[in-house]
N, C-alpha and C positions, 0 to 999 in steps of 0.2 A: 603651727607655722604661721608666720606673718603673711597677711594678704597684701601687704604694700611694702615697697621699699622705703628707704629713708625719705621722709617728707612726701611720699607718694610719687617720687620720681620714677619714670620708666627707664629701665636699663635696656640696652640692645639685646635682641634675641641671641641665644647661643647657637653655635653650630649643632645641628641635629634637632633643634626645637621644631615642633610641627608648624606647618604653615597655617593650618586650620585645626580647630577642635570643635566638633559638632558644627553648628552654623556660624561659628565665630572665626574671623580672620585674626591671626596672632601677629602683633606688631612689636612685641617686646616682653620684658619681664618686670614684674612688680616686686617679687620676693621669692625666696626659696627656703627650704627647711628640710628636716629629716623625712617628712612624709611626702613631700612633693614640691612642685613649683607653681607659683601663681603667675599666670601670663596676663599681659595687657592685651585685650582683644576688642574688636569692633564687630557689631552685628551687621546684617545686610543694610541697615539704614544709617550706619555710621555711629550708632550709640555705643558709648564706651562701657566695657564690662571687664570684670576681673574673673579669670577662669582658673580655678584651682585643679591642677592635674596631678594625680597620684603617681608616684614612682612605680614603674612596672614591677620592681622587686617587691614592694609593699603590697601591690595588688595581688600577688600570688599567695599571700597569707590569708587564709579564710577568716581568721579572727579579725584581722585588720579590715578586710572588705566588709565584714558584718558591721564593724564600727562605722565605716564610711557610709554604708546604707542608712545606719541609724542617724548619722549627722544630717544626711539629706532629708530623711523623713521628718526629723524634728524641725529643721530649718523651714521646711515647707508649711509647717503648722503655725509658724509665728509670723504675724504681720502687725506692724504698729509703728508708733513714732520713734525716731532716733534709732532705727534698726537698719541693717543692710539687707535688702530683700534678695531672696533666692530667685533666680530667673529660670534656670533649667539645669538638668543634670543627667548623666548617664552612668549608672552604677554597675552595669553589667558588661561594659566593653572591657577590652584587655587592659586599657589604662583609664580607670574611672575618673570622672571629672564632674565638677559642678561650676556653675556660673552665677555670679552675683552682680548686682549693680556696682559700678566703679565709684568709689568715693575718694575724691582728692583730699589730701591733707596728711599731716603727721599723726602718729599715735600720741597719746598723752605723754608717754615716756619720752618720746623724741622732742615734743614741745617743751617739756619741763627742762630737759637738758639744754635746749637752745635758748629759751626765753625766760625760764623761771616760772613761778607759780601763776595760776590764774587769779584774777582779782575782780572785784566789783560785780557788775552785771553779768560778765562772762562766767564768773565762778558760779553765780546763782543759776544761770542758764545751764551750765554743765551739770549741776546737781539735779535740777528739775528734769532735764532731758534724759540723763542716764537712768534716773528712777522711773520715768515714764517707760523707757525701753524695757526695764526689768518687769514692770507691771504688765506690759503686753506679753512678755515671755511667760510669766506665771499664769496669766489668763488662759494661755493655750495649754496649761498643765505641763509646762516644761520648766526645768531648772537649769540654769546656765552652767554653774559650777566652775567657771574659770574667769570671773570678773577681775580684771587687772589692767594696769595702764597700757600694756601692749595690745589689749583687745578693745580699745576705744580710739576711734579716729576723730580728730578735730577737723571736721569738714568746714568749708566756708559758710555752711548754713546751720551748723550746730554739731553737737557730739553724735557719734554713731557707734553703737555697740555691735561687735561682730564676733565671729568664731564660736560655732557650736560643736567644736571637735570633741568635747567630753561632756556635753550636755546629756541629760537623761530626762525621761518622762517623770512627772511628779508622782505617778503611781508606783515609782520605784523600778520600773523596767529599764534596763540599760545593758549595754554590751561593753564591758571593760575587762582589762586583764586581771585575773584573779590575784589578789594580794598586793595590787599596785595602788598607792594613794593617788587619787586624781586631784588636780588643782595645783596651784603654784604656792610654795612657801611664802608666808607673809600675807597671803590673800585667802587663807583657809580659815573657816570658822572654828570656834572651840569644839562644838559638837562633832564636826568632821574629824578633828584630831582624836576625839574620844571614841567615836563609834565607827568611823570610816564612811559614814553616810551623811548627807546634807540635803535639806529641802529648800524651799524658797527663802526661809529665814537665813540660810547660809549665804545666799546671794545678797541679801540685805546687809549682812555683816561686811561682806567684801565691798559692797557699795559704800558703806560708811568709811571704810579704810581708803577707798579710792578717792572720795571727795576730800577727805582730810589731806591726802597726798597731793591732790591738785591744788589745794589752798596753801600748802606750806612748802611743797617740794621735798618734804621729808617723808620717809617711810614711817607710818604711825606706830609700828612696833619695832622699829629699828632694823638694822641689818646684822649679818653674821651667819653662823652655821644654821642650817635648817632647824636643828633641835633646839637651839637657843631662841630662835624666833618663835618656835612653837610654844616654848615655855612662857614667853612673854604674853603670847596671845591667850594662853590658858589661865595665867595667873596675874598678869600685869594690866595696867591701864594704857590706853592709847594716848599718844602724844598729840594733843589737839591745840597746843600753843600756837597762836597766830591765826587760828580759824576764826572768821568773823563771828561775833556773838550771835547774830541771827541764825547761823547754821549750827552752832555748837550743840544746842539742845537736841535737835533731831539726829545729829551724828552720835552723840552720847547714847541715845536710845538705840540707834542702829547697831552700835558696837557693844551692846549688853552681852554678858557672857551667856545668859539664859535666852535661848531663841524665843521663848514665849514673851519675853520682855521687849522684843523688838517690834517696831511698826511693820506693817506689810509694805511692799514696794509701792502699792497704790496709795497708801496713807502718806508715805514719805514723799511721793510725787505731788500729792495734794498740798502738803505743807510747803514744799519748795516752790511749787507753782504760785502759791499765794504770795510768798516773799518776792518772787520774780514779777508777778503781775502788779504788785504795789509799786514797783519801779517802772516796768516797761509800759504800762498803760498811762502813766502820768508824765513821762519824760521822753521826748524824741531827740535823739542825737542829731546835731546839725548835719545835713546832707543825707540823712536816712530817708528812704522811701516811706512816706507815711502809710502806705497800704500795708506795710509789714507790722503795724501796731497790733493787728489781730493775732500775731504769732509772737508771743513774748519771748520764747527761746531765741528765735532768729533775730528779733529786734534788739535784744540785749547782747547778742553774740558778736564779739570782736576778736578775731585772731588774725595773725599775719597772713595776707593772701599769698597763694602759691601760683607760680607760672612755670610750667615745665616745657621748654622748647623741644624736648625729645618726644613729647606726646603729640602725635598728629591730630590736627583738627578733625572733627567729624565730617563725614562725607555729606554732600547735599542730600536733604531728606528725600527718600524715594516716595513717589506717590502711591500711597497704599501702605497699610500697616502690616508688619509681620505678625502672623497669627501662629503661635506655637502649637504643635500638633496634638500633644497628649495632655489632658488635664490631670489634676492630682487628687482625685476623689479618694483613692486608696491611701495615698500618703497622708492626706488630711485626717484620716481615721487612725493613723498611727502605723499602718502597714504599708509596705512598699512592694509593688508588683515587680519592678525592675524595668530595664530598658530606659528609653528616653523619658525624662520627667520634665514637665513644664508647668509652671503656674498658669492659671487661667489668664488669657491675654489681657483682660481688663485690669487685673491686679498687677500682673508682672509689668505691664507697660506703664501703668500709673507709677509704680515704684521706680522704674528705670528712667523715666523721663527727666526728673530733676538732676540726676547725676550726669547726664549727658552734657550739661552746661552748668557750671558752678553758679551762674547768675540766675538760674531758673528757680522757681518756687519748689522747696523740698516737699516731697510727698511723704506721708508718714511722719517726718520730722516736723513739717510745717504744722502749726496748730491751726487746723481748719475748723470751720464751724460745724461741719457735718451735716449741712443742709444745702439743698439746691436753691437757686435764686427763685424769686417770686415770678408769677406769670409775666410775660414780656412787658417791658416798660416798668416793672415794679422793682427793679434792682439797679443800683448805680445811677449816676447822674448822666445827662447827655454828654457832658464833657468826657466822662469816663468811657463812653462808648467809642469815641474816636470818630474822625470824619469819614472813615472808610466803612463804617458799619451803620446800618439803618437803625433807627430808634423809633419807639412808639410809646404813647402814654396809655394805651389800652391793652387789656389782656387778649391773648389769642383766643379765637372762637372757631366754631365750625365754619362760619362764613369766611374768615381769613384763611382757614385750611383749604376750603374749596377754591379760593382765589389763587392759591399757590400754583406754580407752573412746574413742568418737568425740567430736568437739567438741560442747560444750554451752553454754559461756559466750560472751559477745561477744568476749573476748580470744582464746579458742580458735578461734572461727570466723574470726577475722582472721589467725590464725597462718600459714595456707597462703599468703594473699595477701602477707604481710610478706616472704616469701621470694622473691617475684617470680612473675610469671605466664608468663614465657618458659621456654625450655629451660634446665634446670640443668646439663646436661652435653651433650657433642657429639651433636647430633641425628642426624648421619650414622652415627655408630658405634652409637648407642642409639636407633633410630627409634621404638620402641614402648615406651620406658621410662615407667613411671607411678610417682608418689610419692603416698603418703597419710600422714596424720598421726593418731596416737593419743595419749591423754593419761593419765598415771598421777599424779594430783594428790597422793596420800599420799606418793609417792616424789619428787615434784617433777621428773618426767621427761616429756619430749616425745619420742614415738617416731616416727621417720620410716621408713616401710616402702617399700623399692624393689621394684617388680614388673617383670618382664621379664628382659632379659639380665643375667647375673652382672656386677657392677661390678668393674672392675679397680682397681688401687691409685690411679691418678690420678683416676679418676671418684669414688672414695670421698672423696678430698681435696676435689674440687670441691663435692660435695654437702655435706660437713662445713662448708666455708667459707661456702657459701650459707646453710645452716641457721643457723650461728652469727651471721652478720651480720643475717639476718632476725629472729631471736629477740631480738637486742639492740635492733633497731628497735622490735619489738613491745613490749619492756619500757619503751621511752621513751614510747610511747603509753599503756601500761597499767603505771604504776609499781608496782602491787600484784600484778603477775603472779606466781602461786604456783609458778613453775618456775625451775630453774636449770641443768638438765642436758638435753641432747638425746642420743638414742641412734639410730643407724642400723642397721636390720635389712635384710639382703639376702635376699630370698626366691628369688633366681635361682641361688643356689649349688648346685653339682652334688650336694653332700651334704645339701641341704635348707636351710631358713632358718638364718641365723646373725647374731648381733650382731657387726657389723664395726667399729663406732666408737662412742665416747661421749665427751662433752666438757662441761665446765662453761662455758657461754657467758657467764656473768657475770664470772668471773675471767679468762677468755681474752680480754682487751680488744682484742687485735689480730686475733682470730679466726685465729691461726696454726695450721697443720696439719702441721708438720714433725715426724713421729713414726713409729716403727716400725709397720707394718701389724699390727694386733692379731689378725688372723685367721690369720697365719702362725706357724709354730713359732718360738719365740725363738731368736735367734742365740746363739753361744757367749758366756757371761758375762751373758746377759739372762734373769733369772728369769721363769718363767711365773706367771700368777695375779695379778700386780700390776705397776704401771708408775709410774715417776717422772713428775712432771707440772709444769706451769707454776706452779700455785699453790703447790706444795710448794717449788719453787726460790725463788720470791719470798719465802716465809716464812723459808727458810733464810738469805736474804741480809739479813734484818733482824737487826742486832746483838743478841746474847743478853745477858741480865743474870744468867743462872744461872752461878755460879762453876764448877761442875763442867763445864758445857758449854764455857765459855770455856777452861778449863785443858786439857780433852781435845782440843778443836778445835785449839788451838795446838800441842799435842804431836803430833797426827796430821799436821797441815800440815808441821811441821818435819821429821818423820820421812819424809814423802813427798818433800819437797824434797831432803833429803840422799840418799835412796836413788836418786832419779832423776838428780840431778847427779853422783852418785858413779859412775854407769855411763858414764864418759867423755863425758857430755853437757855439755861445757864451752863449747860455742859458744853465742852469743846466741840463735840460732834455736830451740834446743831447751831451753835452760836455764830453770829455774823458780826463783822466789823468792817471798817473802811479798807482793810487789807484784802477782803474777799467779797465785797459787795460794791458794785459800780453802776453808775447811771451815765448814759451818753446819748447823743443825738445823731440821727442820720438826716441831714438837711435836705438831701435830694428827694427823699421820699416822705419827709416830715413825720418820722417815727422816733419815739423815745424808746431806747432799749435799757432794760434793767437785767443785770446778770450777776448771779452768785457763783463764785468759784468754789464750789463744794462738790467735787466729783465723788466723794465717798458717801454722799447722801443716798439713802435707798429711795425706792419709788414713793413710799408713803410720805416721807419727809419732803421730798420734792413737790408732791402734790399739795401738801399743807402749805408750804411756803408760797408756791405759785398762786394759790387761791388768795392768800392774804396779800401778797405783793401786787397782784393784778387789781384787786379791789382798791387798795390804797393808792397805787400808781395812777389809776384812772381818776380818782378824786383829786389828787395833787396836781395832775396834768391839767385838769379842767380849771382848778384854782389859778394856775399859772396863766391860763388864757385870759382870765378876768383881771389879772394883775398887770400883765405886760401888753402894751399896745402892739397889734399885729403879730401876736405870738403864733408861730406857724405850726406848732405841733399839736395834733389832735389824735394821734394813734400811739399805742404803746405795745411793747412785747416783753414778756418775762421768760427768762431761760436760766438753766444751770450750765455754767461753762465747765466743760469736762475735757481737759487736754489729752485724756487717754482714750476714752470711748467715743468722743465726739459730742458736741454741744447738743442740747435738747431744748427746743422751743416748747414751752408748756402752755402758756396762755397769751392771747393777744386780743386787742379790741380797740374801740374808739371812745372818746370822751362823751359822745352823744348817747352811749348806752351803758353808762356807769352803773345804773341800777339794775341792769338786766341780769 
């Protein structure tokens, strides 16, 4: 059943509709179908959600209830870009329900009917985003099995793949009616017709048909009786007339009759992302926010905006963040205990936040760098900080930590509550852990002090993610909040208290924490004392207007490509070109970033490339300083841009240590 009504419009609630479902206040309907109704709801903070409630008659069917449990379990396993996150569910109540983030926008089917095919950058963004979503699904060992136009929402921030109603685990376990063909005619793979089963390659086949349909408005295997369409899929060729040439090759491979001849979703996503990045990182549409250049899907995405006067605006943010009660450890492992299911608050709220406001940065969909900001003062320019937030040019230290004071203002008093009142980290491992907050307003820093056992790397990440999400919520409630950086100090370290993490929670919109542990010695090729960061990469991805920067970036990129490809790297897997290798500059922090859009590279290939690129970038950057008067850049960072798993900074350094 559809989770949204036409164009995402909210219809009035019907007589007899519940006033609340779980913690959600019901304000209308988004859609209905044979299995149940999708209600428009608001959580206690006013965040918009879609609540799918199963018809009571269906809920009496044990087989159906088993399938619904399965849908919830599978949905809880999947997190990633361009997906609609599951927020909570109750599979054991009389009328089972699940809640997802609300995503405004029409389905692809509705858009094609109203406006016609997707074109240009929007089409490439659609192809890349939907492939990224399937790659995330497959990484969780799940197969979607119902990829079709009705199951893709065209949100203001990019495409969103939804509906795991007939998904199953990649290990083959599923709960379906015996003898019933799952899937929708026209979107079923040849092997599914032949054997009744389909793996990830079947999703890729449906994705190829989906993108072709989006590009032309035509069904790639035509219409008609289901058996006629099935015959065309089994023995005919897809109609790709009108598909842009750049996409035709990857779609032809995705639509191969033999599943072994199709690319993986991750490989298709990489190829589409490369096509998209070639456009999105070079061209800014007039009026586009330049900070979006780091998110190629969103930067290139242009669909008609929606405004629904029947959808009430969110209530004023409540001070303090809703913390859902039960985590999904069992569901993440593929089993479901039953009762109220909730994603961990950090993930659920990260996913829920962007859809509460169509103008917010999309989580999951937004291409984030996957790294926190550098130590305070190391990310973003002073102008980016805004006049209401303190700024500093030095990293946080134990001295600045000791200079922080206790909470005094209303916002400061609410800061701890905004991060949740439950356990931030595993209570079994850290039974006596305590966290306290201090504030250094002149520096714009919030200090989080951990007392008790020494935090390991994973716990630091959890605390960082919780703090980032909470402080972003706090700033929503207090727009004039005079802070932009949080700092974690671990007093349980054997060598004494240590600053173990710092991050700019304003610029790190996805609250990503994929970064080298800053308390450990830098690895080879990673300079001590400074770190590349999310804000710097985003700045580097904004096209420069400086003639020297443009000339030198082009020269360095060309040199890197020639050197790498010249070392017998002539296969497509390793080969680089100007479509997947970029150089840009962060003027605020005087760092040159070099990034390869090669998410399919394995660790060994990434390491080889990073070593060569760092050595060559350092020398070329030093040469530029000798060539251009007042050349400001003396630092460089090398990374692999990965729109699926998150970007990975591999090496960084300064021109003063090129030979080190």
